[in-house]
Predicted model as a PDB file, atoms N, CA, C, CB and O in Angstrom, pLDDT in the B-factor column:
MODEL        1                                                                  
ATOM      1  N   UNK A   1       0.844  -1.179   0.000  1.00 69.00           N  
ATOM      2  CA  UNK A   1       0.000   0.000   0.000  1.00 69.00           C  
ATOM      3  C   UNK A   1       0.892   1.245   0.000  1.00 69.00           C  
ATOM      4  CB  UNK A   1      -0.961  -0.004   1.225  1.00 69.00           C  
ATOM      5  O   UNK A   1       1.847   1.329   0.771  1.00 69.00           O  
ATOM      6  N   UNK A   2       0.581   2.191  -0.850  1.00 77.00           N  
ATOM      7  CA  UNK A   2       1.367   3.409  -0.971  1.00 77.00           C  
ATOM      8  C   UNK A   2       1.029   4.391   0.147  1.00 77.00           C  
ATOM      9  CB  UNK A   2       1.133   4.058  -2.334  1.00 77.00           C  
ATOM     10  O   UNK A   2      -0.137   4.574   0.498  1.00 77.00           O  
ATOM     11  N   UNK A   3       2.074   5.024   0.704  1.00 80.00           N  
ATOM     12  CA  UNK A   3       1.868   6.004   1.767  1.00 80.00           C  
ATOM     13  C   UNK A   3       1.302   7.295   1.184  1.00 80.00           C  
ATOM     14  CB  UNK A   3       3.189   6.283   2.517  1.00 80.00           C  
ATOM     15  O   UNK A   3       1.818   7.817   0.196  1.00 80.00           O  
ATOM     16  N   UNK A   4       0.241   7.802   1.801  1.00 79.00           N  
ATOM     17  CA  UNK A   4      -0.378   9.057   1.342  1.00 79.00           C  
ATOM     18  C   UNK A   4       0.250  10.214   2.102  1.00 79.00           C  
ATOM     19  CB  UNK A   4      -1.934   9.038   1.547  1.00 79.00           C  
ATOM     20  O   UNK A   4       0.280  10.216   3.332  1.00 79.00           O  
ATOM     21  N   UNK A   5       0.749  11.194   1.365  1.00 75.00           N  
ATOM     22  CA  UNK A   5       1.385  12.355   1.976  1.00 75.00           C  
ATOM     23  C   UNK A   5       0.444  13.544   1.908  1.00 75.00           C  
ATOM     24  CB  UNK A   5       2.724  12.682   1.283  1.00 75.00           C  
ATOM     25  O   UNK A   5      -0.301  13.688   0.938  1.00 75.00           O  
ATOM     26  N   UNK A   6       0.466  14.396   2.922  1.00 76.00           N  
ATOM     27  CA  UNK A   6      -0.409  15.576   2.900  1.00 76.00           C  
ATOM     28  C   UNK A   6      -0.006  16.536   1.788  1.00 76.00           C  
ATOM     29  CB  UNK A   6      -0.372  16.300   4.257  1.00 76.00           C  
ATOM     30  O   UNK A   6       1.178  16.687   1.488  1.00 76.00           O  
ATOM     31  N   UNK A   7      -0.993  17.182   1.179  1.00 82.00           N  
ATOM     32  CA  UNK A   7      -0.737  18.146   0.113  1.00 82.00           C  
ATOM     33  C   UNK A   7      -0.677  19.570   0.652  1.00 82.00           C  
ATOM     34  CB  UNK A   7      -1.811  18.041  -0.964  1.00 82.00           C  
ATOM     35  O   UNK A   7      -0.207  20.476  -0.036  1.00 82.00           O  
ATOM     36  N   UNK A   8      -1.146  19.769   1.865  1.00 89.00           N  
ATOM     37  CA  UNK A   8      -1.151  21.117   2.433  1.00 89.00           C  
ATOM     38  C   UNK A   8       0.187  21.409   3.103  1.00 89.00           C  
ATOM     39  CB  UNK A   8      -2.307  21.280   3.444  1.00 89.00           C  
ATOM     40  O   UNK A   8       0.863  20.510   3.604  1.00 89.00           O  
ATOM     41  N   UNK A   9       0.550  22.696   3.099  1.00 94.00           N  
ATOM     42  CA  UNK A   9       1.832  23.111   3.637  1.00 94.00           C  
ATOM     43  C   UNK A   9       1.680  24.442   4.374  1.00 94.00           C  
ATOM     44  CB  UNK A   9       2.881  23.225   2.514  1.00 94.00           C  
ATOM     45  O   UNK A   9       0.687  25.152   4.210  1.00 94.00           O  
ATOM     46  N   UNK A  10       2.670  24.757   5.176  1.00 96.00           N  
ATOM     47  CA  UNK A  10       2.767  26.079   5.780  1.00 96.00           C  
ATOM     48  C   UNK A  10       3.762  26.888   4.971  1.00 96.00           C  
ATOM     49  CB  UNK A  10       3.193  25.997   7.280  1.00 96.00           C  
ATOM     50  O   UNK A  10       4.750  26.352   4.470  1.00 96.00           O  
ATOM     51  N   UNK A  11       3.498  28.190   4.843  1.00 97.00           N  
ATOM     52  CA  UNK A  11       4.336  29.064   4.037  1.00 97.00           C  
ATOM     53  C   UNK A  11       4.866  30.217   4.881  1.00 97.00           C  
ATOM     54  CB  UNK A  11       3.553  29.599   2.829  1.00 97.00           C  
ATOM     55  O   UNK A  11       4.122  30.814   5.659  1.00 97.00           O  
ATOM     56  N   UNK A  12       6.148  30.528   4.730  1.00 98.00           N  
ATOM     57  CA  UNK A  12       6.691  31.749   5.316  1.00 98.00           C  
ATOM     58  C   UNK A  12       6.558  32.806   4.227  1.00 98.00           C  
ATOM     59  CB  UNK A  12       8.208  31.572   5.807  1.00 98.00           C  
ATOM     60  O   UNK A  12       7.125  32.660   3.144  1.00 98.00           O  
ATOM     61  N   UNK A  13       5.808  33.874   4.513  1.00 98.00           N  
ATOM     62  CA  UNK A  13       5.548  34.914   3.512  1.00 98.00           C  
ATOM     63  C   UNK A  13       5.967  36.285   4.034  1.00 98.00           C  
ATOM     64  CB  UNK A  13       4.059  34.928   3.123  1.00 98.00           C  
ATOM     65  O   UNK A  13       6.078  36.507   5.240  1.00 98.00           O  
ATOM     66  N   UNK A  14       6.197  37.205   3.082  1.00 98.00           N  
ATOM     67  CA  UNK A  14       6.540  38.583   3.431  1.00 98.00           C  
ATOM     68  C   UNK A  14       5.450  39.498   2.898  1.00 98.00           C  
ATOM     69  CB  UNK A  14       7.937  38.985   2.858  1.00 98.00           C  
ATOM     70  O   UNK A  14       5.109  39.443   1.717  1.00 98.00           O  
ATOM     71  N   UNK A  15       4.905  40.339   3.767  1.00 98.00           N  
ATOM     72  CA  UNK A  15       3.879  41.299   3.385  1.00 98.00           C  
ATOM     73  C   UNK A  15       4.463  42.291   2.374  1.00 98.00           C  
ATOM     74  CB  UNK A  15       3.325  42.043   4.633  1.00 98.00           C  
ATOM     75  O   UNK A  15       5.535  42.848   2.612  1.00 98.00           O  
ATOM     76  N   UNK A  16       3.772  42.519   1.248  1.00 97.00           N  
ATOM     77  CA  UNK A  16       4.286  43.459   0.248  1.00 97.00           C  
ATOM     78  C   UNK A  16       4.254  44.918   0.701  1.00 97.00           C  
ATOM     79  CB  UNK A  16       3.497  43.321  -1.020  1.00 97.00           C  
ATOM     80  O   UNK A  16       4.961  45.749   0.131  1.00 97.00           O  
ATOM     81  N   UNK A  17       3.458  45.242   1.703  1.00 97.00           N  
ATOM     82  CA  UNK A  17       3.364  46.630   2.167  1.00 97.00           C  
ATOM     83  C   UNK A  17       4.393  46.965   3.254  1.00 97.00           C  
ATOM     84  CB  UNK A  17       1.966  46.900   2.694  1.00 97.00           C  
ATOM     85  O   UNK A  17       5.167  47.911   3.115  1.00 97.00           O  
ATOM     86  N   UNK A  18       4.392  46.183   4.330  1.00 98.00           N  
ATOM     87  CA  UNK A  18       5.241  46.523   5.475  1.00 98.00           C  
ATOM     88  C   UNK A  18       6.437  45.584   5.646  1.00 98.00           C  
ATOM     89  CB  UNK A  18       4.416  46.510   6.736  1.00 98.00           C  
ATOM     90  O   UNK A  18       7.268  45.798   6.529  1.00 98.00           O  
ATOM     91  N   UNK A  19       6.530  44.562   4.822  1.00 97.00           N  
ATOM     92  CA  UNK A  19       7.620  43.585   4.837  1.00 97.00           C  
ATOM     93  C   UNK A  19       7.670  42.731   6.100  1.00 97.00           C  
ATOM     94  CB  UNK A  19       8.923  44.293   4.675  1.00 97.00           C  
ATOM     95  O   UNK A  19       8.700  42.127   6.398  1.00 97.00           O  
ATOM     96  N   UNK A  20       6.560  42.677   6.848  1.00 98.00           N  
ATOM     97  CA  UNK A  20       6.457  41.777   7.993  1.00 98.00           C  
ATOM     98  C   UNK A  20       6.504  40.343   7.480  1.00 98.00           C  
ATOM     99  CB  UNK A  20       5.147  42.042   8.811  1.00 98.00           C  
ATOM    100  O   UNK A  20       5.910  40.022   6.450  1.00 98.00           O  
ATOM    101  N   UNK A  21       7.211  39.487   8.203  1.00 98.00           N  
ATOM    102  CA  UNK A  21       7.296  38.071   7.829  1.00 98.00           C  
ATOM    103  C   UNK A  21       6.453  37.274   8.802  1.00 98.00           C  
ATOM    104  CB  UNK A  21       8.776  37.561   7.826  1.00 98.00           C  
ATOM    105  O   UNK A  21       6.574  37.436  10.016  1.00 98.00           O  
ATOM    106  N   UNK A  22       5.589  36.402   8.263  1.00 98.00           N  
ATOM    107  CA  UNK A  22       4.787  35.526   9.107  1.00 98.00           C  
ATOM    108  C   UNK A  22       4.523  34.212   8.397  1.00 98.00           C  
ATOM    109  CB  UNK A  22       3.464  36.201   9.491  1.00 98.00           C  
ATOM    110  O   UNK A  22       4.693  34.105   7.182  1.00 98.00           O  
ATOM    111  N   UNK A  23       4.110  33.222   9.156  1.00 97.00           N  
ATOM    112  CA  UNK A  23       3.832  31.888   8.622  1.00 97.00           C  
ATOM    113  C   UNK A  23       2.332  31.710   8.517  1.00 97.00           C  
ATOM    114  CB  UNK A  23       4.459  30.775   9.514  1.00 97.00           C  
ATOM    115  O   UNK A  23       1.589  31.965   9.465  1.00 97.00           O  
ATOM    116  N   UNK A  24       1.893  31.262   7.327  1.00 97.00           N  
ATOM    117  CA  UNK A  24       0.467  31.059   7.070  1.00 97.00           C  
ATOM    118  C   UNK A  24       0.253  29.664   6.487  1.00 97.00           C  
ATOM    119  CB  UNK A  24      -0.088  32.149   6.106  1.00 97.00           C  
ATOM    120  O   UNK A  24       1.200  29.021   6.035  1.00 97.00           O  
ATOM    121  N   UNK A  25      -0.984  29.207   6.499  1.00 96.00           N  
ATOM    122  CA  UNK A  25      -1.369  27.915   5.937  1.00 96.00           C  
ATOM    123  C   UNK A  25      -1.733  28.123   4.474  1.00 96.00           C  
ATOM    124  CB  UNK A  25      -2.561  27.278   6.728  1.00 96.00           C  
ATOM    125  O   UNK A  25      -2.374  29.118   4.138  1.00 96.00           O  
ATOM    126  N   UNK A  26      -1.335  27.202   3.597  1.00 95.00           N  
ATOM    127  CA  UNK A  26      -1.595  27.404   2.166  1.00 95.00           C  
ATOM    128  C   UNK A  26      -3.016  27.025   1.734  1.00 95.00           C  
ATOM    129  CB  UNK A  26      -0.606  26.604   1.361  1.00 95.00           C  
ATOM    130  O   UNK A  26      -3.391  27.256   0.584  1.00 95.00           O  
ATOM    131  N   UNK A  27      -3.804  26.451   2.635  1.00 94.00           N  
ATOM    132  CA  UNK A  27      -5.209  26.126   2.364  1.00 94.00           C  
ATOM    133  C   UNK A  27      -6.089  26.844   3.406  1.00 94.00           C  
ATOM    134  CB  UNK A  27      -5.448  24.563   2.401  1.00 94.00           C  
ATOM    135  O   UNK A  27      -6.747  26.175   4.204  1.00 94.00           O  
ATOM    136  N   UNK A  28      -6.116  28.179   3.416  1.00 95.00           N  
ATOM    137  CA  UNK A  28      -6.856  28.890   4.464  1.00 95.00           C  
ATOM    138  C   UNK A  28      -8.370  28.755   4.294  1.00 95.00           C  
ATOM    139  CB  UNK A  28      -6.470  30.366   4.466  1.00 95.00           C  
ATOM    140  O   UNK A  28      -8.875  28.701   3.172  1.00 95.00           O  
ATOM    141  N   UNK A  29      -9.075  28.702   5.403  1.00 95.00           N  
ATOM    142  CA  UNK A  29     -10.542  28.653   5.357  1.00 95.00           C  
ATOM    143  C   UNK A  29     -11.141  30.039   5.577  1.00 95.00           C  
ATOM    144  CB  UNK A  29     -11.081  27.671   6.414  1.00 95.00           C  
ATOM    145  O   UNK A  29     -12.339  30.244   5.378  1.00 95.00           O  
ATOM    146  N   UNK A  30     -10.304  30.987   5.988  1.00 97.00           N  
ATOM    147  CA  UNK A  30     -10.728  32.376   6.163  1.00 97.00           C  
ATOM    148  C   UNK A  30      -9.646  33.287   5.567  1.00 97.00           C  
ATOM    149  CB  UNK A  30     -10.980  32.710   7.686  1.00 97.00           C  
ATOM    150  O   UNK A  30      -8.542  32.835   5.266  1.00 97.00           O  
ATOM    151  N   UNK A  31      -9.974  34.557   5.403  1.00 98.00           N  
ATOM    152  CA  UNK A  31      -9.008  35.527   4.901  1.00 98.00           C  
ATOM    153  C   UNK A  31      -7.890  35.682   5.937  1.00 98.00           C  
ATOM    154  CB  UNK A  31      -9.695  36.905   4.601  1.00 98.00           C  
ATOM    155  O   UNK A  31      -8.158  35.811   7.132  1.00 98.00           O  
ATOM    156  N   UNK A  32      -6.631  35.668   5.469  1.00 98.00           N  
ATOM    157  CA  UNK A  32      -5.475  35.833   6.343  1.00 98.00           C  
ATOM    158  C   UNK A  32      -4.894  37.223   6.110  1.00 98.00           C  
ATOM    159  CB  UNK A  32      -4.403  34.723   6.086  1.00 98.00           C  
ATOM    160  O   UNK A  32      -4.547  37.578   4.983  1.00 98.00           O  
ATOM    161  N   UNK A  33      -4.791  38.008   7.184  1.00 98.00           N  
ATOM    162  CA  UNK A  33      -4.281  39.375   7.074  1.00 98.00           C  
ATOM    163  C   UNK A  33      -2.936  39.506   7.780  1.00 98.00           C  
ATOM    164  CB  UNK A  33      -5.288  40.376   7.663  1.00 98.00           C  
ATOM    165  O   UNK A  33      -2.617  38.745   8.693  1.00 98.00           O  
ATOM    166  N   UNK A  34      -2.155  40.489   7.335  1.00 98.00           N  
ATOM    167  CA  UNK A  34      -0.882  40.798   7.983  1.00 98.00           C  
ATOM    168  C   UNK A  34      -1.164  41.241   9.412  1.00 98.00           C  
ATOM    169  CB  UNK A  34      -0.096  41.902   7.199  1.00 98.00           C  
ATOM    170  O   UNK A  34      -2.072  42.035   9.658  1.00 98.00           O  
ATOM    171  N   UNK A  35      -0.386  40.727  10.340  1.00 98.00           N  
ATOM    172  CA  UNK A  35      -0.586  41.061  11.746  1.00 98.00           C  
ATOM    173  C   UNK A  35      -0.141  42.481  12.081  1.00 98.00           C  
ATOM    174  CB  UNK A  35       0.157  40.079  12.614  1.00 98.00           C  
ATOM    175  O   UNK A  35      -0.530  43.018  13.118  1.00 98.00           O  
ATOM    176  N   UNK A  36       0.666  43.093  11.222  1.00 98.00           N  
ATOM    177  CA  UNK A  36       1.172  44.442  11.476  1.00 98.00           C  
ATOM    178  C   UNK A  36       0.306  45.509  10.808  1.00 98.00           C  
ATOM    179  CB  UNK A  36       2.610  44.564  10.986  1.00 98.00           C  
ATOM    180  O   UNK A  36      -0.170  46.428  11.474  1.00 98.00           O  
ATOM    181  N   UNK A  37       0.099  45.387   9.475  1.00 98.00           N  
ATOM    182  CA  UNK A  37      -0.594  46.463   8.749  1.00 98.00           C  
ATOM    183  C   UNK A  37      -2.014  46.111   8.310  1.00 98.00           C  
ATOM    184  CB  UNK A  37       0.204  46.840   7.542  1.00 98.00           C  
ATOM    185  O   UNK A  37      -2.769  46.998   7.912  1.00 98.00           O  
ATOM    186  N   UNK A  38      -2.392  44.831   8.376  1.00 97.00           N  
ATOM    187  CA  UNK A  38      -3.752  44.433   8.041  1.00 97.00           C  
ATOM    188  C   UNK A  38      -4.004  44.101   6.571  1.00 97.00           C  
ATOM    189  CB  UNK A  38      -4.663  45.502   8.440  1.00 97.00           C  
ATOM    190  O   UNK A  38      -5.143  43.808   6.205  1.00 97.00           O  
ATOM    191  N   UNK A  39      -2.981  44.137   5.723  1.00 98.00           N  
ATOM    192  CA  UNK A  39      -3.164  43.803   4.311  1.00 98.00           C  
ATOM    193  C   UNK A  39      -3.507  42.317   4.177  1.00 98.00           C  
ATOM    194  CB  UNK A  39      -1.886  44.149   3.490  1.00 98.00           C  
ATOM    195  O   UNK A  39      -3.003  41.488   4.935  1.00 98.00           O  
ATOM    196  N   UNK A  40      -4.359  41.990   3.216  1.00 98.00           N  
ATOM    197  CA  UNK A  40      -4.733  40.601   2.967  1.00 98.00           C  
ATOM    198  C   UNK A  40      -3.559  39.850   2.353  1.00 98.00           C  
ATOM    199  CB  UNK A  40      -5.969  40.522   2.044  1.00 98.00           C  
ATOM    200  O   UNK A  40      -3.021  40.253   1.322  1.00 98.00           O  
ATOM    201  N   UNK A  41      -3.165  38.748   3.002  1.00 98.00           N  
ATOM    202  CA  UNK A  41      -2.055  37.932   2.520  1.00 98.00           C  
ATOM    203  C   UNK A  41      -2.530  36.686   1.783  1.00 98.00           C  
ATOM    204  CB  UNK A  41      -1.170  37.531   3.677  1.00 98.00           C  
ATOM    205  O   UNK A  41      -1.844  36.197   0.886  1.00 98.00           O  
ATOM    206  N   UNK A  42      -3.705  36.167   2.158  1.00 98.00           N  
ATOM    207  CA  UNK A  42      -4.237  34.968   1.517  1.00 98.00           C  
ATOM    208  C   UNK A  42      -5.751  34.958   1.628  1.00 98.00           C  
ATOM    209  CB  UNK A  42      -3.639  33.693   2.149  1.00 98.00           C  
ATOM    210  O   UNK A  42      -6.322  35.419   2.617  1.00 98.00           O  
ATOM    211  N   UNK A  43      -6.395  34.422   0.588  1.00 97.00           N  
ATOM    212  CA  UNK A  43      -7.851  34.300   0.568  1.00 97.00           C  
ATOM    213  C   UNK A  43      -8.233  32.854   0.298  1.00 97.00           C  
ATOM    214  CB  UNK A  43      -8.475  35.236  -0.498  1.00 97.00           C  
ATOM    215  O   UNK A  43      -7.554  32.168  -0.467  1.00 97.00           O  
ATOM    216  N   UNK A  44      -9.317  32.378   0.920  1.00 96.00           N  
ATOM    217  CA  UNK A  44      -9.758  31.000   0.673  1.00 96.00           C  
ATOM    218  C   UNK A  44     -10.369  30.860  -0.723  1.00 96.00           C  
ATOM    219  CB  UNK A  44     -10.779  30.565   1.742  1.00 96.00           C  
ATOM    220  O   UNK A  44     -10.975  31.795  -1.246  1.00 96.00           O  
ATOM    221  N   UNK A  45     -10.200  29.685  -1.311  1.00 95.00           N  
ATOM    222  CA  UNK A  45     -10.778  29.411  -2.628  1.00 95.00           C  
ATOM    223  C   UNK A  45     -11.521  28.080  -2.666  1.00 95.00           C  
ATOM    224  CB  UNK A  45      -9.691  29.419  -3.685  1.00 95.00           C  
ATOM    225  O   UNK A  45     -12.016  27.672  -3.716  1.00 95.00           O  
ATOM    226  N   UNK A  46     -11.598  27.408  -1.530  1.00 90.00           N  
ATOM    227  CA  UNK A  46     -12.213  26.088  -1.492  1.00 90.00           C  
ATOM    228  C   UNK A  46     -11.187  24.973  -1.601  1.00 90.00           C  
ATOM    229  CB  UNK A  46     -13.225  25.956  -2.600  1.00 90.00           C  
ATOM    230  O   UNK A  46     -11.539  23.795  -1.546  1.00 90.00           O  
ATOM    231  N   UNK A  47      -9.949  25.330  -1.751  1.00 89.00           N  
ATOM    232  CA  UNK A  47      -8.817  24.402  -1.828  1.00 89.00           C  
ATOM    233  C   UNK A  47      -7.582  25.178  -1.460  1.00 89.00           C  
ATOM    234  CB  UNK A  47      -8.677  23.753  -3.252  1.00 89.00           C  
ATOM    235  O   UNK A  47      -7.533  25.834  -0.420  1.00 89.00           O  
ATOM    236  N   UNK A  48      -6.582  25.103  -2.318  1.00 92.00           N  
ATOM    237  CA  UNK A  48      -5.385  25.905  -2.086  1.00 92.00           C  
ATOM    238  C   UNK A  48      -5.749  27.373  -2.182  1.00 92.00           C  
ATOM    239  CB  UNK A  48      -4.265  25.549  -3.095  1.00 92.00           C  
ATOM    240  O   UNK A  48      -6.432  27.789  -3.118  1.00 92.00           O  
ATOM    241  N   UNK A  49      -5.295  28.157  -1.219  1.00 95.00           N  
ATOM    242  CA  UNK A  49      -5.673  29.565  -1.156  1.00 95.00           C  
ATOM    243  C   UNK A  49      -4.979  30.429  -2.193  1.00 95.00           C  
ATOM    244  CB  UNK A  49      -5.381  30.100   0.202  1.00 95.00           C  
ATOM    245  O   UNK A  49      -3.967  30.039  -2.777  1.00 95.00           O  
ATOM    246  N   UNK A  50      -5.539  31.602  -2.409  1.00 97.00           N  
ATOM    247  CA  UNK A  50      -4.937  32.603  -3.279  1.00 97.00           C  
ATOM    248  C   UNK A  50      -3.948  33.392  -2.425  1.00 97.00           C  
ATOM    249  CB  UNK A  50      -6.029  33.547  -3.935  1.00 97.00           C  
ATOM    250  O   UNK A  50      -4.356  34.183  -1.575  1.00 97.00           O  
ATOM    251  N   UNK A  51      -2.657  33.184  -2.645  1.00 97.00           N  
ATOM    252  CA  UNK A  51      -1.604  33.816  -1.846  1.00 97.00           C  
ATOM    253  C   UNK A  51      -1.242  35.147  -2.495  1.00 97.00           C  
ATOM    254  CB  UNK A  51      -0.343  32.890  -1.725  1.00 97.00           C  
ATOM    255  O   UNK A  51      -0.884  35.194  -3.671  1.00 97.00           O  
ATOM    256  N   UNK A  52      -1.339  36.239  -1.714  1.00 97.00           N  
ATOM    257  CA  UNK A  52      -1.099  37.582  -2.235  1.00 97.00           C  
ATOM    258  C   UNK A  52       0.152  38.202  -1.630  1.00 97.00           C  
ATOM    259  CB  UNK A  52      -2.301  38.473  -1.966  1.00 97.00           C  
ATOM    260  O   UNK A  52       0.268  39.427  -1.574  1.00 97.00           O  
ATOM    261  N   UNK A  53       1.077  37.387  -1.183  1.00 97.00           N  
ATOM    262  CA  UNK A  53       2.323  37.846  -0.586  1.00 97.00           C  
ATOM    263  C   UNK A  53       3.467  37.046  -1.198  1.00 97.00           C  
ATOM    264  CB  UNK A  53       2.298  37.696   0.971  1.00 97.00           C  
ATOM    265  O   UNK A  53       3.248  36.008  -1.823  1.00 97.00           O  
ATOM    266  N   UNK A  54       4.680  37.538  -1.012  1.00 98.00           N  
ATOM    267  CA  UNK A  54       5.851  36.837  -1.531  1.00 98.00           C  
ATOM    268  C   UNK A  54       6.147  35.633  -0.639  1.00 98.00           C  
ATOM    269  CB  UNK A  54       7.083  37.787  -1.607  1.00 98.00           C  
ATOM    270  O   UNK A  54       6.280  35.773   0.577  1.00 98.00           O  
ATOM    271  N   UNK A  55       6.250  34.460  -1.243  1.00 97.00           N  
ATOM    272  CA  UNK A  55       6.557  33.231  -0.502  1.00 97.00           C  
ATOM    273  C   UNK A  55       8.067  33.143  -0.353  1.00 97.00           C  
ATOM    274  CB  UNK A  55       5.982  31.955  -1.227  1.00 97.00           C  
ATOM    275  O   UNK A  55       8.800  33.120  -1.343  1.00 97.00           O  
ATOM    276  N   UNK A  56       8.526  33.092   0.895  1.00 98.00           N  
ATOM    277  CA  UNK A  56       9.957  33.009   1.180  1.00 98.00           C  
ATOM    278  C   UNK A  56      10.424  31.578   1.376  1.00 98.00           C  
ATOM    279  CB  UNK A  56      10.290  33.822   2.406  1.00 98.00           C  
ATOM    280  O   UNK A  56      11.538  31.222   0.994  1.00 98.00           O  
ATOM    281  N   UNK A  57       9.555  30.746   1.982  1.00 97.00           N  
ATOM    282  CA  UNK A  57       9.931  29.375   2.286  1.00 97.00           C  
ATOM    283  C   UNK A  57       8.679  28.522   2.413  1.00 97.00           C  
ATOM    284  CB  UNK A  57      10.771  29.308   3.577  1.00 97.00           C  
ATOM    285  O   UNK A  57       7.623  29.003   2.824  1.00 97.00           O  
ATOM    286  N   UNK A  58       8.809  27.249   2.056  1.00 95.00           N  
ATOM    287  CA  UNK A  58       7.697  26.298   2.155  1.00 95.00           C  
ATOM    288  C   UNK A  58       8.074  25.243   3.191  1.00 95.00           C  
ATOM    289  CB  UNK A  58       7.376  25.634   0.759  1.00 95.00           C  
ATOM    290  O   UNK A  58       9.122  24.608   3.081  1.00 95.00           O  
ATOM    291  N   UNK A  59       7.216  25.056   4.201  1.00 93.00           N  
ATOM    292  CA  UNK A  59       7.439  24.050   5.237  1.00 93.00           C  
ATOM    293  C   UNK A  59       6.544  22.850   4.973  1.00 93.00           C  
ATOM    294  CB  UNK A  59       7.170  24.634   6.648  1.00 93.00           C  
ATOM    295  O   UNK A  59       5.373  22.997   4.625  1.00 93.00           O  
ATOM    296  N   UNK A  60       7.114  21.654   5.144  1.00 81.00           N  
ATOM    297  CA  UNK A  60       6.342  20.444   4.939  1.00 81.00           C  
ATOM    298  C   UNK A  60       6.402  19.936   3.518  1.00 81.00           C  
ATOM    299  CB  UNK A  60       4.928  20.677   5.319  1.00 81.00           C  
ATOM    300  O   UNK A  60       5.624  19.057   3.148  1.00 81.00           O  
ATOM    301  N   UNK A  61       7.319  20.471   2.701  1.00 63.00           N  
ATOM    302  CA  UNK A  61       7.477  20.029   1.321  1.00 63.00           C  
ATOM    303  C   UNK A  61       8.350  18.773   1.334  1.00 63.00           C  
ATOM    304  CB  UNK A  61       8.109  21.159   0.421  1.00 63.00           C  
ATOM    305  O   UNK A  61       9.566  18.856   1.505  1.00 63.00           O  
ATOM    306  N   UNK A  62       7.725  17.619   1.153  1.00 56.00           N  
ATOM    307  CA  UNK A  62       8.408  16.341   1.251  1.00 56.00           C  
ATOM    308  C   UNK A  62       9.485  16.208   0.171  1.00 56.00           C  
ATOM    309  CB  UNK A  62       7.402  15.196   1.141  1.00 56.00           C  
ATOM    310  O   UNK A  62      10.524  15.594   0.409  1.00 56.00           O  
ATOM    311  N   UNK A  63       9.245  16.775  -1.006  1.00 57.00           N  
ATOM    312  CA  UNK A  63      10.208  16.635  -2.097  1.00 57.00           C  
ATOM    313  C   UNK A  63      11.531  17.340  -1.809  1.00 57.00           C  
ATOM    314  CB  UNK A  63       9.616  17.176  -3.377  1.00 57.00           C  
ATOM    315  O   UNK A  63      12.555  17.000  -2.401  1.00 57.00           O  
ATOM    316  N   UNK A  64      11.516  18.324  -0.899  1.00 54.00           N  
ATOM    317  CA  UNK A  64      12.737  19.040  -0.561  1.00 54.00           C  
ATOM    318  C   UNK A  64      13.256  18.667   0.821  1.00 54.00           C  
ATOM    319  CB  UNK A  64      12.500  20.528  -0.635  1.00 54.00           C  
ATOM    320  O   UNK A  64      14.242  19.237   1.288  1.00 54.00           O  
ATOM    321  N   UNK A  65      12.599  17.714   1.478  1.00 50.00           N  
ATOM    322  CA  UNK A  65      13.062  17.241   2.768  1.00 50.00           C  
ATOM    323  C   UNK A  65      12.794  18.177   3.928  1.00 50.00           C  
ATOM    324  CB  UNK A  65      14.493  16.982   2.694  1.00 50.00           C  
ATOM    325  O   UNK A  65      13.470  18.075   4.952  1.00 50.00           O  
ATOM    326  N   UNK A  66      11.836  19.084   3.815  1.00 49.00           N  
ATOM    327  CA  UNK A  66      11.532  20.023   4.907  1.00 49.00           C  
ATOM    328  C   UNK A  66      10.257  19.627   5.593  1.00 49.00           C  
ATOM    329  CB  UNK A  66      11.422  21.460   4.388  1.00 49.00           C  
ATOM    330  O   UNK A  66       9.832  20.292   6.538  1.00 49.00           O  
TER     331      UNK A  66                                                      
ENDMDL                                                                          
END                                                                             
């Protein structure tokens, strides 16, 4: 039996307005805003979210060993 790996990941992103760095989920169920300036960083789409910030790092990516 083949092992099933999760498709969801956590992302380290940088806010395009204030350059705050925070970690968000790539499948958000609600709108994710910057904790400093309030800009929308991610929006839910029913699956993988619409990411509106620069992705700096991906956590939980099995192909890269993280």
